[in-house]
C-alpha positions in Angstrom: 38.5 -12.0 24.6 38.7 -8.4 25.0 36.9 -6.6 27.1 33.7 -5.8 26.3 32.1 -2.1 25.5 31.0 -0.7 28.6 27.6 -0.4 27.0 27.4 -4.0 26.2 27.9 -4.8 29.5 24.9 -2.4 30.7 23.0 -3.6 27.9 23.4 -7.2 29.1 22.9 -6.7 32.6 19.3 -4.1 32.1 17.8 -7.1 30.0 18.8 -10.2 32.6 17.6 -7.9 35.3 14.1 -7.5 33.2 14.5 -10.7 32.2 14.0 -12.0 36.4 11.6 -9.5 37.0 14.2 -8.0 39.7 13.0 -4.8 41.3 15.9 -2.8 40.2 15.3 -3.7 36.4 14.6 0.0 36.0 17.7 1.9 37.7 19.9 -1.1 35.3 17.6 0.4 32.4 18.2 3.9 33.4 22.0 3.4 33.6 22.3 1.9 30.1 20.1 5.1 29.4 22.0 7.1 30.3 25.2 5.8 29.2 23.9 6.0 25.8 22.8 9.4 25.7 26.6 10.8 27.0 28.6 8.1 24.4 30.2 10.0 21.5 29.3 8.0 18.4 30.2 8.5 14.7 27.4 7.3 12.3 26.3 7.4 9.1 25.4 10.5 7.5 24.5 12.2 4.3 26.4 14.6 2.2 23.9 17.0 2.5 25.2 19.2 5.2 23.2 21.4 7.6 20.1 19.4 7.3 19.0 18.0 10.6 22.0 16.3 12.1 23.1 14.7 9.0 21.4 11.6 9.3 21.6 8.7 6.6 19.5 5.9 6.9 20.6 2.8 5.0 18.4 0.0 3.9 18.9 -3.0 5.4 16.9 -6.4 5.2 14.0 -4.4 4.5 14.4 -1.9 7.4 15.7 1.5 7.6 19.0 1.4 9.5 21.5 3.6 10.9 25.4 1.9 10.8 27.3 3.9 13.9 30.4 2.9 15.8 31.8 4.7 18.8 34.9 5.5 17.3 36.0 6.0 13.8 37.6 2.7 12.6 34.4 1.2 14.2 31.9 3.2 12.6 34.0 2.8 9.1 34.0 -1.1 9.8 29.7 -1.3 10.5 29.1 1.4 7.0 31.1 -0.7 4.9 31.7 2.2 2.4 28.2 2.6 1.7 27.7 6.2 3.5 28.2 9.3 2.0 30.1 10.8 4.8 31.0 10.2 8.3 29.4 12.5 11.0 30.0 12.7 14.7 27.5 12.9 17.7 26.7 11.3 20.9 23.3 8.7 21.7 21.6 11.9 22.5 21.8 12.7 18.7 20.7 9.8 17.5 17.6 9.9 20.3 16.7 13.3 19.1 16.0 11.6 15.9 14.7 8.7 16.8 11.7 10.4 17.7 11.5 12.0 14.4 11.6 9.0 12.8 11.4 5.3 13.0 14.7 3.2 12.4 16.8 0.4 14.2 20.5 1.0 15.0 23.2 -1.3 14.4 26.2 -0.1 16.9 30.0 -1.4 16.2 31.8 -0.6 19.3 35.5 -3.2 18.3 36.6 -5.4 15.4 34.8 -8.7 17.1 31.9 -10.5 15.9 30.5 -9.9 19.2 31.5 -6.0 19.2 27.9 -5.5 17.8 24.7 -4.0 19.6 21.6 -3.8 18.0 18.7 -1.7 18.9 15.2 -1.9 17.6 13.0 1.3 16.6 11.0 0.1 20.1 13.6 0.2 21.9 15.4 3.5 20.2 12.2 5.3 21.3 12.2 4.0 24.6 15.6 4.9 25.4 14.6 8.5 24.1 11.5 8.8 26.6 13.3 7.6 30.0 13.7 10.4 32.7 17.6 9.7 32.9 17.7 11.6 29.5 15.3 14.6 30.2 14.4 15.8 33.4 10.0 15.4 33.4 8.9 18.4 31.3 6.0 20.7 32.5 3.7 19.3 29.9 3.3 16.2 31.4 0.0 15.3 31.4 -1.9 16.1 34.6 -4.8 14.4 35.9 -7.2 16.7 35.3 -9.9 15.2 32.6 -10.0 18.3 30.7 -6.1 19.0 30.7 -5.6 15.2 28.9 -8.4 15.5 26.8 -6.1 18.0 25.0 -3.8 15.6 24.1 -6.5 13.5 22.5 -5.2 12.2 19.0 -8.5 13.9 17.0 -7.2 13.1 14.0 -5.7 9.6 14.1 -9.2 8.9 15.8 -11.6 10.3 13.0 -9.4 7.7 10.9 -9.6 4.9 12.8 -14.0 5.3 12.8 -13.3 5.4 9.4 -11.4 2.2 9.3 -13.7 0.1 11.7 -16.5 1.0 9.5 -14.9 -0.1 6.4 -14.3 -3.8 8.2 -17.2 -5.6 9.2 -15.7 -8.1 11.4 -14.2 -5.2 14.0 -17.7 -4.8 16.8 -16.1 -2.5 19.0 -12.8 -0.1 19.3 -11.2 1.8 22.8 -8.8 4.5 22.5 -6.8 5.1 25.6 -3.6 7.2 26.2 -0.6 5.4 28.2 2.1 7.4 29.9 5.5 6.1 29.9 7.8 7.2 32.8 7.7 11.3 32.7 7.4 11.1 28.8 5.7 14.9 28.2 3.8 13.3 25.2 1.9 10.2 25.6 1.1 7.1 23.6 -1.9 5.9 21.7 -3.1 2.6 22.9 -5.8 1.0 20.5 -8.3 -2.0 21.7 -10.4 -3.8 19.1 -12.8 -6.7 19.9 -12.5 -8.8 16.4 -11.2 -12.1 15.8 -8.0 -10.6 14.2 -7.1 -8.2 16.3 -3.4 -8.6 15.1 -4.0 -8.2 11.6 -5.7 -5.0 11.8 -3.2 -3.9 14.3 -0.7 -4.2 11.6 -2.2 -2.1 9.0 -3.4 0.4 11.5 0.3 1.1 13.0 1.2 1.5 9.1 -1.1 4.7 9.2 -0.5 5.8 12.6 3.1 7.8 12.4 1.8 10.0 9.9 -1.7 10.8 12.1 -0.2 11.2 15.4 3.4 13.1 14.5 6.8 12.4 15.9 7.3 11.6 19.5 4.1 9.7 19.8 3.6 6.0 18.8 0.7 3.4 18.6 1.4 0.4 21.0 -1.1 -2.0 22.1 -2.8 -4.7 24.9 0.7 -6.0 26.3 2.0 -1.9 26.5 0.2 -2.6 29.4 2.3 -4.9 30.6 -0.3 -7.3 32.0 -2.1 -5.0 34.0 -6.0 -6.7 34.3 -6.8 -3.6 36.1 -5.8 -0.9 33.8 -6.8 -3.1 30.9 -10.8 -3.3 32.8 -10.7 0.7 33.0 -10.2 0.8 29.7 -13.1 -1.5 28.6 -15.5 0.0 31.1 -15.4 2.9 29.5 -17.5 3.9 26.4 -16.3 2.7 23.2 -14.3 5.1 20.8 -16.4 3.4 17.8 -19.4 0.5 18.5 -20.5 -1.3 15.6 -24.3 0.1 15.0 -23.9 2.7 17.0 -21.9 4.9 15.1 -24.4 6.6 12.7 -24.9 10.3 12.2 -26.5 11.3 15.4 -24.1 9.2 17.9 -21.3 11.2 15.9 -23.5 14.4 16.4 -23.6 13.4 20.2 -19.7 12.6 20.5 -18.7 15.9 18.9 -21.1 17.7 21.7 -20.4 15.9 24.7 -17.1 13.7 23.9 -16.0 10.7 25.5 -14.7 10.2 28.1 -10.5 9.1 27.9 -8.8 6.7 30.0 -5.0 7.6 31.0 -2.6 5.5 32.1 0.8 6.1 33.8 3.8 3.1 33.8 6.2 3.8 36.3 9.8 3.0 34.3 12.0 2.6 37.6 10.1 -0.4 39.1 9.1 -1.8 35.4 5.3 -2.0 37.1 2.5 -0.7 35.2 0.3 1.3 36.8 -3.4 4.0 36.6 -3.8 7.7 36.8 
């Protein structure tokens, strides 16, 4: 069997280290992220030249998907004539686009059935935010409470309050900010006290991208990686929404005296969550 592409070997090493919970899992993930960012790629392009990166997304099994290859022959095999054009770039090109739109990546590195690397939208966004790609920006959230408040998703929070009021089974809702490594923008975590949190979160996720803007995503409790202390800290703060205490007087009081915001930092290198 032909030697597998280096990206495959790095991806497998990162996956294995993470699955075993090894201390070097973060280092393997960073090595894969750096190699992916530098990798020359050929991907599906749009016939409309001069617009963004010229990237074209295909609908595969109902999901927006970018087909790409490590060279022109691999890209042509992955695309099978579905694209208007082939565009050359690097992994960084794709990661920059992944912070503007959600899509899966179908990357062919050779002619065999095993020479396909599949990365879903969540993993692409994770790669894009790893500090190995860009050093921590000066806008990384500081610990000061007033500075943290500048990153509060006001539009999304207002919409979420309305959603909670419209669904009687939601008793409380908590919001928190979650920063992964050196990411300049924090993700938004939502905790719902309800009998069916998964059903509601699925609906909320559908609205979140337009309300949060590019570069941010909505995450659930699993983003904390089982850190019970961080979860308890979030729940100890006043809820963003609480049924029976969300009348006009409560909303006015929140505008005059905003609720405290929990901010949780998740370390990338040792893969252990921590509070800020």
